[in-house]
ROGU-65088 format. One line per field, with one value per residue (C-alpha): chain; x, y, z; residue in one letter. Coordinates in Angstrom, 3 decimals, always signed. Layout:
<nodes>
lumro <- [A_...]
x <- [X_...]
y <- [Y_...]
z <- [Z_...]
romar <- [A_...]
</nodes>
This chain:
<nodes>
lumro <- [A_A_A_A_A_A_A_A_A_A_A_A_A_A_A_A_A_A_A_A_A_A_A_A_A_A_A_A_A_A_A_A_A_A_A_A_A_A_A_A_A_A_A_A_A_A_A_A_A_A_A_A_A_A_A_A_A_A_A_A_A_A_A_A_A_A_A_A_A_A_A_A_A_A_A_A_A_A_A_A_A_A_A_A_A_A_A_A_A_A_A_A_A_A_A_A_A_A_A_A_A_A_A_A_A_A_A_A_A_A_A_A_A_A_A_A_A_A_A_A_A_A_A_A_A_A_A_A_A_A_A_A_A_A_A_A_A_A_A_A_A_A_A_A_A_A_A_A_A_A_A_A_A_A_A_A_A_A_A_A_A_A_A_A_A_A_A_A_A_A_A_A_A_A_A_A_A_A_A_A_A_A_A_A_A_A_A_A_A_A_A_A_A_A_A_A_A_A_A_A_A_A_A_A_A_A_A_A_A_A_A_A_A_A_A_A_A_A_A_A_A_A_A_A_A_A_A_A_A_A_A_A_A_A_A_A_A_A_A_A_A_A_A_A_A_A_A_A_A_A_A_A_A_A_A_A_A_A_A_A_A_A_A_A_A_A_A_A_A_A_A_A_A_A_A_A_A_A_A_A_A_A_A_A_A_A_A_A_A_A_A_A_A_A_A_A_A_A_A_A_A_A_A_A_A_A_A_A_A_A_A_A_A_A_A_A_A_A_A_A_A_A_A_A_A_A_A_A_A_A_A_A_A_A_A_A_A_A_A_A_A_A_A_A_A_A_A_A_A_A_A_A_A_A_A_A_A_A_A_A_A_A_A_A_A_A_A_A_A_A_A_A_A_A_A_A_A_A_A_A_A_A_A_A_A_A_A_A_A_A_A_A_A_A_A_A_A_A_A_A_A_A_A_A_A_A_A_A_A_A_A_A_A_A_A_A_A_A_A_A_A_A_A_A_A_A_A_A_A_A_A_A_A_A_A_A_A_A_A_A_A_A_A_A_A_A_A_A_A_A_A_A_A_A_A_A_A_A_A_A_A_A_A_A_A_A_A_A_A_A_A_A_A_A_A_A_A_A_A_A_A_A_A_A_A_A_A_A_A_A_A_A_A_A_A_A_A_A_A_A_A_A_A_A_A_A_A_A_A_A_A_A_A_A_A_A_A_A_A_A_A_A_A_A_A_A_A_A_A_A_A_A_A_A_A_A_A_A_A_A_A_A_A_A_A_A_A_A_A_A_A_A_A_A_A_A_A_A_A]
x <- [+35.532_+32.934_+29.828_+26.268_+24.315_+20.687_+19.001_+15.593_+13.716_+10.765_+8.695_+6.965_+4.013_+6.507_+9.747_+11.944_+14.737_+16.633_+18.981_+21.791_+21.676_+24.310_+22.260_+24.032_+22.252_+20.414_+22.637_+22.021_+25.096_+23.764_+20.367_+19.802_+16.383_+15.623_+12.404_+9.864_+10.641_+6.671_+5.665_+1.465_+0.072_-3.508_-4.151_-3.216_-0.909_+2.904_+3.362_+0.168_-1.333_-4.285_-6.935_-8.018_-11.336_-11.652_-10.566_-7.429_-4.053_-1.955_+2.194_+4.574_+5.915_+9.794_+9.561_+10.253_+12.969_+14.864_+14.698_+16.923_+18.985_+19.849_+19.492_+20.666_+24.187_+24.253_+23.971_+27.129_+29.459_+27.918_+29.557_+31.763_+29.995_+30.862_+28.389_+29.150_+28.186_+24.601_+22.762_+19.171_+16.922_+13.520_+11.010_+7.426_+5.267_+2.244_-0.815_-3.454_-0.996_-1.962_-0.978_-2.253_+0.711_+0.881_+2.370_+5.585_+5.428_+5.812_+2.971_+1.126_+1.837_+5.267_+4.149_+3.500_+0.076_-1.483_+0.698_-2.175_-4.957_-4.476_-6.606_-3.072_-1.136_-0.590_-3.088_-1.827_-3.186_-4.864_-6.948_-10.478_-12.065_-13.619_-15.617_-18.666_-17.594_-16.900_-19.950_-21.693_-19.024_-20.295_-23.649_-23.961_-21.434_-24.274_-27.126_-25.675_-24.410_-20.553_-18.658_-15.280_-17.148_-16.761_-12.637_-13.092_-15.387_-18.755_-16.565_-14.016_-12.673_-12.375_-8.573_-8.479_-7.945_-11.310_-12.657_-9.915_-9.610_-13.781_-13.637_-11.491_-12.933_-16.278_-14.542_-12.126_-12.750_-10.043_-7.186_-8.880_-8.905_-5.131_-4.071_-2.248_-2.970_-3.075_-0.738_+0.266_+3.497_+5.217_+4.823_+5.575_+8.768_+9.583_+9.239_+11.385_+14.246_+13.334_+12.128_+9.011_+5.835_+5.197_+2.082_+2.378_+0.020_+0.113_-1.051_-3.501_-5.035_-5.685_-6.389_-7.133_-10.150_-7.876_-7.620_-5.261_-7.705_-10.995_-8.804_-10.222_-13.845_-16.422_-16.918_-20.343_-19.933_-17.525_-20.571_-22.951_-20.692_-20.223_-20.234_-17.096_-15.232_-16.500_-13.256_-11.244_-9.869_-7.994_-7.186_-6.196_-5.546_-3.751_-0.414_+1.133_+0.059_+2.981_+3.298_+5.510_+9.129_+9.356_+12.180_+10.049_+13.403_+16.741_+18.376_+18.516_+21.950_+19.992_+18.659_+22.159_+23.808_+21.175_+21.766_+25.164_+24.581_+25.297_+23.183_+21.364_+20.621_+17.625_+14.976_+12.154_+7.826_+7.091_+4.867_+2.619_+4.974_+2.956_+3.018_+7.110_+6.894_+4.790_+7.777_+10.565_+9.194_+9.601_+5.636_+5.475_+3.377_-0.435_-1.525_+1.272_-0.249_+1.881_+1.240_+2.923_+2.719_+2.904_+1.127_-1.651_-1.588_-1.981_-2.461_-1.458_-2.953_-1.374_-3.972_-3.726_-7.397_-9.920_-12.873_-15.427_-14.501_-16.397_-14.697_-11.169_-9.101_-8.690_-7.485_-5.661_-3.687_-0.332_-0.558_+1.893_+3.763_+3.778_+1.711_-0.573_-3.576_-2.793_-5.463_-5.075_-6.935_-6.353_-6.514_-5.913_-4.974_-2.511_+0.820_-1.053_-3.598_-0.992_+0.900_-2.400_-2.923_+0.356_+0.764_-2.693_-4.431_-1.297_-1.382_+1.821_+2.671_+3.234_+5.417_+7.546_+7.553_+9.056_+11.632_+12.825_+13.433_+14.704_+12.350_+9.991_+6.078_+5.541_+8.204_+6.690_+3.263_+4.120_+6.293_+3.040_+0.384_+2.374_+1.666_-2.072_-3.179_-6.344_-9.240_-8.027_-8.717_-12.000_-11.907_-13.456_-11.885_-13.410_-9.801_-11.554_-9.531_-9.154_-12.289_-12.193_-11.502_-11.646_-14.280_-16.696_-14.815_-16.653_-13.794_-16.294_-16.675_-14.360_-13.359_-15.294_-14.213_-16.131_-15.821_-13.872_-14.332_-12.775_-10.357_-9.890_-5.655_-3.256_-1.811_-4.776_-6.524_-2.938_-3.717_-7.067_-5.902_-3.417_-6.263_-8.540_-6.082_-5.489_-8.727_-9.406_-7.235_-8.255_-11.834_-10.324_-8.385_-11.787_-13.669_-10.927_-11.665_-14.764_-14.670_-12.914_-9.570_-6.918_-4.482_-1.878_+1.108_+1.491_+4.739_+4.733_+6.864_+7.324_+8.142_+6.046_+7.312_+10.692_+9.748_+6.246_+6.946_+3.317_+1.960_+3.073_+2.323_-1.283_-1.441_-0.215_-2.429_-5.529_-5.028_-4.233_-1.248_+2.501_+3.529_+6.812_+9.552_+11.838_+15.816_+15.623_+14.895_+14.142_+11.418_+9.437_+12.871_+14.061_+11.082_+11.521_+14.891_+14.667_+12.582_+15.090_+17.226_+14.477_+14.618_+18.218_+17.670_+19.900_+22.123_+23.663_+23.904_+20.383_+17.517_+15.127_+11.813_+10.941_+10.879_+13.889_+15.393_+13.327_+14.877_+18.343_+17.815_+15.342_+16.136_+13.609_+14.108_+14.414_+12.291_+8.639_+5.271_+2.893_+0.024_-0.252_-2.795_-4.606_-4.136_-6.131_-9.357_-10.069_-9.669_-12.062_-14.001_-13.531_-13.418_-16.871_-17.491_-15.553_-18.124_-20.715_-19.882_-18.005_-21.786_-23.556_-21.822_-20.344_-23.550_-26.854_-25.647_-23.083_-25.079_-24.157_-20.852_-20.940_-23.823_-20.619_-18.340_-20.885_-22.129_-18.581_-17.074_-20.693_-19.646_-15.788_-16.911_-19.323_-16.400]
y <- [+10.895_+9.916_+11.045_+10.871_+7.727_+6.538_+3.327_+2.815_-0.608_-0.788_-4.115_-5.082_-7.763_-10.153_-9.033_-6.152_-4.310_-1.901_+1.112_+2.827_+6.909_+9.137_+11.832_+15.135_+14.439_+11.678_+9.769_+5.894_+3.844_+0.338_-1.589_-4.797_-7.320_-10.273_-11.800_-13.387_-17.423_-17.963_-15.382_-14.770_-17.305_-17.366_-21.325_-23.325_-22.632_-23.378_-26.412_-28.125_-27.290_-26.405_-24.780_-20.464_-20.063_-17.737_-13.777_-15.034_-13.272_-13.908_-14.027_-15.191_-12.298_-14.134_-13.447_-9.873_-10.113_-11.820_-8.833_-6.793_-10.115_-10.096_-6.689_-4.209_-5.815_-6.448_-2.647_-1.990_-4.873_-3.574_+0.184_-0.449_+1.669_+1.391_+1.037_+4.371_+6.064_+4.821_+7.979_+6.554_+4.284_+4.526_+1.981_+1.173_-0.984_-2.041_-1.411_-2.413_-5.483_-6.298_-9.148_-10.522_-10.765_-11.757_-9.866_-9.975_-8.740_-12.257_-12.642_-15.381_-17.608_-17.986_-20.136_-23.403_-23.312_-21.603_-22.503_-24.147_-21.418_-18.877_-16.359_-16.452_-15.533_-11.786_-10.307_-8.819_-5.727_-7.379_-10.005_-9.490_-11.926_-9.655_-7.751_-8.819_-7.282_-4.027_-4.188_-4.316_-1.757_+0.679_-0.153_+0.444_+4.208_+5.320_+4.563_+6.520_+9.247_+8.806_+11.840_+9.603_+8.045_+11.094_+11.056_+8.000_+8.386_+7.266_+3.793_+1.676_-1.220_-4.735_-4.347_-2.322_-2.719_-2.861_-5.296_-7.649_-7.661_-8.276_-11.109_-12.098_-12.237_-13.355_-16.343_-17.327_-15.831_-17.679_-16.315_-12.403_-13.499_-14.794_-11.916_-8.685_-6.621_-6.162_-4.085_-3.102_-5.118_-1.573_-0.872_-4.567_-4.346_-0.878_-2.833_-5.763_-2.881_-0.678_-2.694_-0.716_-0.040_+3.202_+3.293_+5.102_+8.473_+7.625_+3.795_+4.340_+7.088_+5.759_+2.308_+2.179_+5.357_+7.108_+11.198_+13.309_+15.503_+12.390_+9.716_+6.049_+6.072_+5.958_+2.483_+3.067_+2.779_-0.656_-1.813_-1.263_-3.484_-5.942_-5.878_-7.284_-4.886_-2.110_-1.705_-2.198_+1.020_+0.484_-2.565_-4.132_-1.064_+0.812_+2.440_+5.816_+6.904_+8.696_+11.461_+10.864_+12.693_+11.532_+9.092_+5.973_+4.811_+3.773_+0.066_-2.489_-4.256_-7.139_-5.879_-3.893_-7.565_-8.826_-5.795_-5.145_-1.478_-0.278_+0.299_+3.903_+4.363_+6.446_+4.581_+6.722_+6.022_+3.700_+4.647_+3.059_+2.251_+4.355_+7.338_+6.692_+6.971_+10.312_+12.022_+10.087_+11.936_+15.208_+15.490_+17.904_+20.990_+21.548_+20.405_+17.606_+14.224_+10.958_+7.830_+4.796_+2.600_-1.490_-4.446_-2.303_+1.602_+4.285_+8.165_+10.590_+14.113_+17.048_+20.049_+22.780_+21.862_+18.484_+18.071_+14.926_+13.658_+10.061_+6.889_+8.174_+5.904_+8.335_+11.951_+12.622_+15.981_+14.683_+11.736_+12.324_+15.582_+17.715_+20.827_+19.479_+16.887_+13.567_+12.261_+8.501_+6.499_+3.873_+1.004_-2.618_-4.177_-2.269_-4.305_-7.044_-7.389_-6.770_-10.201_-11.995_-11.479_-12.236_-15.645_-17.057_-15.719_-15.459_-17.913_-20.459_-19.236_-15.833_-16.976_-18.872_-16.023_-13.887_-16.606_-16.483_-12.922_-12.802_-10.720_-11.060_-11.778_-8.087_-6.612_-8.029_-7.233_-3.203_-3.712_-5.265_-2.589_+0.774_+0.205_+0.195_+3.698_+5.074_+3.012_+0.732_-2.697_-1.416_-2.880_-1.532_-3.138_-2.247_-2.347_-4.458_-7.416_-7.532_-5.383_-1.488_+0.492_+4.268_+5.135_+2.873_+0.714_-2.345_-5.441_-7.285_-5.971_-8.065_-7.600_-6.829_-6.537_-5.514_-5.834_-9.130_-10.541_-13.990_-11.365_-10.045_-10.570_-10.686_-7.304_-5.588_-7.194_-5.960_-2.666_-2.261_-3.292_-0.753_+2.012_+1.056_+1.504_+4.822_+5.522_+4.307_+6.604_+10.011_+8.877_+9.180_+12.476_+13.661_+13.255_+15.082_+17.685_+17.562_+17.929_+20.865_+19.382_+20.598_+18.575_+20.628_+18.232_+14.839_+12.473_+8.549_+6.214_+2.708_-0.550_+0.143_+3.758_+2.459_-1.143_+0.128_+3.683_+2.232_+2.326_+5.524_+7.646_+5.794_+7.474_+10.873_+10.688_+9.556_+12.165_+14.892_+15.916_+16.072_+13.052_+13.276_+10.919_+10.952_+10.258_+7.313_+3.683_+3.286_+6.336_+4.078_+3.480_+6.289_+8.447_+5.878_+7.068_+10.403_+9.866_+8.238_+11.354_+13.609_+10.834_+11.214_+15.021_+17.435_+17.713_+14.283_+15.095_+14.528_+17.657_+19.313_+18.099_+16.143_+19.588_+19.910_+16.646_+16.602_+19.595_+18.062_+14.310_+14.543_+14.158_+14.688_+12.968_+15.595_+13.024_+14.063_+11.716_+14.865_+14.453_+13.758_+16.251_+13.787_+10.675_+12.714_+13.645_+9.903_+8.589_+11.585_+10.003_+6.924_+8.018_+8.617_+5.538_+3.939_+5.954_+4.740_+0.823_+2.516_+3.482_+0.376_-2.048_-0.670_+1.134_+0.276_-3.435_-3.668_-7.269_-8.963_-9.487_-10.387_-12.922_-14.309_-14.609_-15.918_-18.627_-19.801_-19.697_-21.893_-24.456_-24.484_-24.973_-27.577_-29.777]
z <- [+4.130_+7.064_+6.082_+7.961_+6.595_+6.797_+5.964_+4.659_+4.734_+2.840_+3.699_+0.361_-0.506_-1.620_-0.279_+1.418_+0.807_+2.749_+0.914_+2.361_+1.823_+1.988_+4.317_+2.983_-0.689_-0.734_-3.121_-2.748_-2.179_-1.698_-1.854_-1.545_-1.575_+0.727_-0.831_+2.112_+2.294_+3.171_+0.681_+0.620_+2.346_+0.317_+0.281_+3.408_+5.916_+5.762_+8.010_+8.506_+5.452_+6.454_+4.007_+3.758_+2.832_-0.203_+0.128_+2.508_+2.564_+5.052_+6.136_+8.675_+10.563_+10.716_+7.155_+8.104_+10.367_+7.636_+6.333_+8.976_+9.544_+5.461_+3.885_+6.590_+6.753_+3.095_+2.159_+4.884_+2.943_-0.239_+0.125_+2.281_+4.856_+8.649_+11.373_+13.124_+9.670_+10.355_+12.345_+11.532_+10.509_+8.686_+7.783_+5.958_+5.366_+3.497_+5.282_+6.685_+7.629_+11.150_+13.958_+16.953_+19.676_+23.531_+25.966_+25.434_+21.479_+20.136_+17.100_+17.989_+15.216_+16.442_+19.361_+19.082_+20.532_+18.029_+14.781_+13.420_+13.719_+10.786_+12.518_+14.836_+11.484_+9.998_+7.800_+4.832_+3.348_+0.811_+2.689_+1.782_+3.554_+6.568_+4.058_+5.774_+9.139_+7.074_+5.754_+8.935_+10.129_+7.712_+7.852_+12.283_+11.480_+8.697_+11.176_+14.112_+11.914_+12.959_+11.973_+11.142_+8.566_+6.125_+7.064_+5.034_+1.899_+3.949_+3.997_+5.432_+3.871_+4.926_+4.869_+7.609_+11.521_+12.398_+9.962_+10.594_+14.055_+14.641_+11.845_+14.563_+16.979_+15.266_+13.971_+16.575_+20.096_+21.584_+19.178_+20.138_+24.113_+23.613_+22.007_+24.172_+21.506_+17.551_+15.938_+12.584_+11.241_+10.756_+14.322_+15.517_+13.309_+14.896_+18.454_+16.970_+16.847_+19.484_+22.532_+22.374_+21.198_+19.196_+17.277_+13.774_+13.609_+9.943_+10.312_+12.891_+11.444_+8.060_+8.616_+12.419_+12.567_+14.615_+14.630_+15.839_+17.865_+18.930_+19.010_+18.268_+17.821_+21.087_+23.320_+22.207_+18.336_+19.375_+21.476_+18.989_+16.624_+19.288_+22.946_+23.234_+21.291_+23.764_+25.454_+22.337_+22.259_+26.021_+25.369_+22.180_+20.478_+23.336_+23.243_+22.251_+18.717_+17.636_+15.002_+11.655_+12.406_+15.780_+16.744_+17.859_+19.959_+19.691_+18.025_+21.242_+21.413_+20.449_+17.254_+16.263_+16.718_+14.110_+12.092_+12.083_+13.700_+16.638_+18.957_+20.047_+16.638_+15.795_+14.396_+12.910_+13.612_+10.837_+7.869_+5.323_+2.577_-0.115_+1.557_+2.408_-1.337_-1.977_+0.254_-1.335_-4.566_-3.212_-2.648_+0.246_-0.487_-0.901_-3.925_-4.902_-6.188_-5.662_-7.424_-6.023_-8.533_-8.083_-7.550_-6.486_-6.983_-3.849_-4.462_-1.779_-2.343_+0.044_+1.347_+3.732_+3.902_+5.350_+3.368_+2.834_-0.631_-1.577_-1.369_+0.165_+1.955_+4.869_+5.034_+8.497_+9.755_+9.828_+7.887_+5.318_+5.748_+9.495_+8.975_+5.975_+5.593_+3.963_+1.425_+0.509_-2.568_-4.276_-7.030_-5.677_-8.164_-10.944_-11.217_-10.072_-12.931_-15.612_-14.151_-13.869_-17.574_-18.259_-15.790_-16.979_-20.041_-22.317_-24.809_-25.562_-28.649_-27.385_-24.484_-27.076_-29.508_-26.247_-25.506_-29.019_-28.996_-25.674_-24.142_-21.300_-21.808_-20.321_-22.263_-26.114_-24.842_-24.093_-27.708_-29.714_-27.680_-28.273_-31.951_-31.536_-31.417_-28.502_-29.315_-32.241_-30.159_-29.801_-26.125_-22.446_-18.999_-16.082_-13.360_-10.445_-10.052_-6.571_-5.998_-5.978_-3.082_-4.505_-4.999_-5.116_-1.592_-2.658_-2.656_-3.914_-7.281_-10.055_-13.368_-16.719_-20.479_-23.190_-27.089_-27.068_-30.466_-32.120_-33.426_-30.268_-29.588_-26.746_-26.604_-27.445_-23.997_-22.314_-23.507_-22.865_-18.934_-19.091_-19.629_-17.224_-14.852_-15.552_-16.047_-12.365_-11.138_-13.669_-11.736_-8.684_-9.343_-10.996_-7.572_-5.183_-7.539_-7.629_-3.800_-4.268_-3.309_-6.155_-8.199_-9.643_-9.575_-10.711_-9.206_-10.233_-8.222_-7.377_-9.975_-12.316_-13.901_-14.706_-16.290_-18.440_-20.546_-22.267_-19.054_-17.799_-21.603_-21.400_-17.731_-18.996_-22.181_-20.105_-17.564_-19.534_-17.287_-17.072_-14.811_-12.858_-11.927_-9.076_-9.991_-7.505_-8.249_-4.415_-3.832_-1.076_+0.795_+0.323_+2.005_+4.784_+4.884_+5.165_+8.402_+9.616_+8.965_+10.632_+13.537_+13.800_+13.889_+13.318_+15.272_+14.435_+11.153_+10.183_+9.609_+11.321_+9.898_+6.653_+4.219_+5.219_+4.200_+1.011_-0.203_+0.402_-0.337_-3.659_-7.327_-10.173_-13.251_-16.395_-18.302_-18.129_-19.500_-21.106_-22.643_-26.489_-27.674_-30.481_-28.226_-25.090_-27.598_-27.901_-24.497_-22.858_-25.211_-23.858_-20.140_-21.214_-21.606_-19.047_-16.374_-17.659_-17.314_-13.867_-12.223_-13.794_-12.270_-9.431_-8.205_-10.210_-10.393_-8.070_-6.574_-9.808_-9.197_-5.672_-6.671_-8.852_-6.027_-3.766_-6.023_-6.472_-3.253_-2.145_-4.599_-3.233_+0.148_-1.163_-2.789]
romar <- [M_E_K_R_C_V_I_G_I_D_F_G_T_E_S_G_R_A_V_L_V_D_A_A_D_G_Q_E_L_A_F_H_V_T_R_Y_P_H_G_V_I_D_E_A_L_P_V_S_G_K_R_L_G_P_N_W_A_L_Q_H_P_D_D_Y_V_E_V_L_R_R_S_V_P_E_V_L_R_I_A_G_V_P_P_A_W_V_I_G_I_G_I_D_F_T_A_C_T_V_M_P_V_D_A_E_G_T_P_L_C_M_L_E_T_Y_A_D_E_P_H_A_Y_V_K_L_W_K_H_H_A_A_Q_A_E_A_D_M_L_N_E_I_A_A_Q_R_G_E_V_F_L_R_R_Y_G_G_K_T_S_S_E_W_M_I_A_K_V_W_Q_V_L_R_E_A_P_E_I_Y_E_A_A_D_M_F_V_E_A_A_D_W_I_V_R_V_M_T_G_S_L_A_R_S_S_C_C_A_G_Y_K_A_L_W_H_K_A_D_G_Y_P_S_A_D_F_F_H_A_L_D_P_R_L_R_Q_I_A_E_T_K_L_R_G_N_V_V_S_L_G_A_K_A_G_E_L_S_A_H_A_A_D_M_M_G_L_L_P_G_T_A_V_A_V_G_L_I_D_A_H_A_G_A_V_G_T_G_A_V_K_P_G_Q_M_A_M_A_M_G_T_S_L_C_H_M_L_L_S_D_R_E_V_H_V_E_G_I_C_G_V_V_R_D_G_I_V_P_G_L_F_G_Y_E_A_G_Q_P_A_V_G_D_M_F_G_W_F_V_E_H_A_V_P_G_Q_L_Q_R_E_A_G_A_A_N_L_G_V_H_A_L_L_E_N_R_A_S_R_L_K_P_G_E_H_G_L_L_A_L_D_W_W_N_G_N_R_S_V_L_V_N_S_E_L_S_G_L_I_V_G_L_T_L_H_T_K_P_E_E_I_Y_R_A_L_L_E_A_A_A_F_G_T_R_R_I_I_E_T_F_E_E_A_G_V_K_V_N_E_L_F_A_C_G_G_L_P_G_R_N_Q_L_L_M_Q_I_Y_A_D_V_L_G_R_E_I_K_L_P_G_S_E_Q_T_T_A_L_G_A_A_M_F_G_A_V_A_A_G_S_E_R_G_G_Y_S_N_I_A_E_A_A_A_K_M_V_R_L_R_E_Q_T_Y_R_P_I_P_E_H_K_I_V_Y_D_E_I_Y_G_E_Y_V_K_L_H_D_I_F_G_R_R_E_D_R_L_M_R_K_L_K_E_L_S_A_R_I_R_T_A_E]
</nodes>
């Protein structure tokens, strides 16, 4: 029997994946993962070996096209679905992942002239080398009383569009001039598929200071940053900003041939990966928060009102679900923090024990850490291994563990890191509620909830809230596919809006994580100490961690 299917393509940090979904009920028919051949470029450029500075994180745009070449045809093959059944495609992307392109839309790094120039490459979301620009932007915006600053919790981030573009201008003005535009990777890959640029309101609103009513900040503000930036909105950031749920265009003949699909297939406006995950959990109502838990953690909260909240990554009307205000906050190292510990700080003996037991090191640590009672290890950590996004918005902060002794064991440190991540989320939720934005329901999606049961129980205990899980393991790609169904429209077997799509295509698991009362009592006490530590090193003594980073960078550069 002929089906109406949609494809969701999720572009992550290390890989991209495609999922083929039945538009009628959200059933996943097939998925396929393509790892990026170049991975994350954070030490040296791939061809010349030219070294990069501290806090750089680049990617090669052809890696994204490789996902289209490999994963899309593969899901069709696996499911045995003919191209004619596919009515729409949706994509999501890490953000802010930004690239300079020429007038034809070709990324500058793919031109021979600029292949050896770091600033010509894609700057991945976790590129933090634009912190100086972010600091100056925040200072100037505060001095001028710029209204837009309130929508971002009082500070913008080095991860975002303007800071990254300004870094290019200051350090490589020839690349800035050569760039016809700077675009989000989400918008670029949609252009690859359709042949035309449609800037996503989601990406522009959360990462480029764009507002549905006000547009970008004024030319006077950009002039105050740097006179060369005065016309950036009309030049380097030009292009229609299109709302989520809209059709960005249709698959071109060239892209259709590459992907094994039919020309004319509807392609949705792209969106940020975490926001797609929120929709994929079914979070489409006010008071619902979705936590996209992977290498980092993004918190998306829906509300029917707009208020000022300290340290959020933005509040955008229609930014997640049309008709509602979407708030975003985040922690830039969660899975990455646990991965760091397993990769760099676990003794060889434990690794051998994991191998002998036919377990991964993560699984062995989780097993042992689950035997510990809350508070038993005597440790407390700050979860700032990649800086702090919310609520301090300071990428110069770094990790901290208090309470180490000669008796401390690896599983105790591991559990302390899991708890630190949960404490960081609690600080974010409390900040929302202190500002008057209620969090009534919690959903968790991403890779971590399905892999680490201890982490999820700790989250429930620390937060004192039930956490619901989506039925899909590909929640983010499913959310993108749902927007593909909306782009196709009801007349072609899709849906009129995202709420309608969610009602039909989203399922929740029966399993949830509920707080254990005796654990919550202990964690409430420890959390009080976390907040003290958070404020000491994040507010009163924030120069200490920055000073250590500056010293390290100076010595490394001197070498």
